Every structure is written in C-alpha cells, then in structure tokens.
C-alpha positions in Angstrom: 0.0 0.1 0.0 1.4 3.4 -1.0 2.1 5.8 1.8 0.3 9.2 1.6 2.3 12.2 3.1 0.5 15.5 3.6 2.2 18.5 2.2 2.7 20.9 4.9 3.8 23.6 2.4 0.3 24.8 1.5 -3.4 24.7 2.6 -6.1 24.4 -0.1 -9.8 25.4 -0.3 -12.4 24.0 -2.7 -15.7 26.0 -2.5 -18.8 24.9 -4.4 -21.6 27.3 -5.3 -24.9 26.4 -7.1 -26.8 29.3 -8.5 -30.5 29.7 -8.2 -32.1 29.5 -11.7 -31.7 32.9 -13.4 -29.0 34.1 -11.0 -25.9 32.6 -12.8 -24.6 36.0 -13.9 -25.0 37.5 -10.5 -23.1 34.6 -9.0 -20.3 34.9 -11.6 -20.0 38.6 -11.0 -19.9 38.2 -7.3 -17.2 35.5 -7.5 -15.1 37.7 -9.7 -15.4 40.7 -7.5 -13.8 38.8 -4.5 -10.8 37.6 -6.4 -8.8 40.9 -6.6 -9.1 41.7 -2.9 -8.3 38.1 -1.9 -5.3 37.9 -4.1 -3.9 41.0 -2.2 -4.0 39.1 1.2 -0.5 38.1 2.3 -1.4 34.5 3.2 -3.2 33.9 -0.2 -0.9 32.1 -2.9 -3.5 31.8 -5.4 -7.3 32.0 -6.0 -9.3 31.2 -9.1 -13.0 30.9 -10.0 -14.5 28.3 -12.2 -17.8 27.5 -13.9 -18.8 23.9 -14.7 -18.9 23.1 -18.4 -21.8 20.8 -17.9 -24.0 22.8 -15.5 -24.2 26.6 -16.0 -25.4 27.0 -12.4 -22.4 25.3 -10.8 -19.4 27.3 -9.9 -16.2 26.7 -7.9 -13.4 28.6 -6.2 -10.0 26.9 -5.7 -7.6 28.7 -3.6 -4.2 28.0 -2.1 -3.1 29.5 1.3 0.1 29.6 3.3 -1.7 27.7 6.1 -5.1 27.3 7.6 -4.6 30.3 10.0 -4.3 32.4 6.8 -7.6 31.2 5.5 -9.2 31.7 8.8 -8.1 35.3 8.9 -9.5 35.6 5.4 -12.9 34.7 6.5 -13.3 37.6 8.9 -12.1 40.3 6.5 -14.7 42.8 5.3 -14.5 41.8 1.6 -15.0 38.1 2.5 -18.0 38.9 4.9 -19.5 41.0 2.1 -18.9 38.3 -0.5 -20.8 35.7 1.6 -23.7 38.0 2.5 -24.2 38.9 -1.2 -23.8 35.3 -2.4 -26.0 33.3 -0.1 -29.3 34.6 -1.5 -28.2 33.8 -5.0 -27.6 30.1 -4.3 -30.1 27.3 -4.2 -27.9 25.0 -2.1 -25.9 25.8 1.0 -22.4 27.0 0.4 -19.8 24.1 0.5 -16.3 24.6 1.6 -13.8 21.9 1.8 -10.4 22.5 3.5 -7.7 20.3 2.3 -3.9 19.4 2.4 -2.1 18.0 -0.6 -1.1 14.4 -0.4 0.6 14.0 -3.7 
C-alpha cells in the first residue's frame, strides 16, 4: 500500500456554489469581485474561480493559502464577509467549503 504524506507547504480550499435559476450572472459577478481583494492578502498564494462546463449554475473557487490560519483570517475580512452575504441569497444549495492538504 502506498504511503500518503501530507504536504505541509500549503493549505487548499475547494468551494462549491450552485446558483438559483436565473442568478448565474450575479453569482459569476460576485465571485469575480472577491478575487482581486483576496489575491492582495499576504496569506493567499492563489485563487481562481471556475464554472462547470456541464452545469451553467455550478461554480467553484479553488484557492491556495500559506496555512489554515491565513484562510481563517481571510474569513473575517470585510470583503469576504460582504462576499458571503451577497452570495448566499443567490444560491439554491448551502455554500460548500472543503479544507484540504495536498497528499501528492
């Protein structure tokens, strides 16, 4: 059995957003607005937004952080709080955020 070793060099976030019908453009705009200020954060190594090629209502954010503390700090910043407040009414499923470390 292969041994899996966690990569302590970075911390990753996978966030999933499913737009209410008719709210796809608003979700996309809201995601794009948060990218700039988040990229300015010292603990953020990268952040990108994606839209499913098979479900126009399904969006993702993938981000890479120095560590979990940097992401936790991000969660309390004004632009992040505003982002979540603006986004939640546009979604038809609860916001899903997965915290992960790299294993390979």
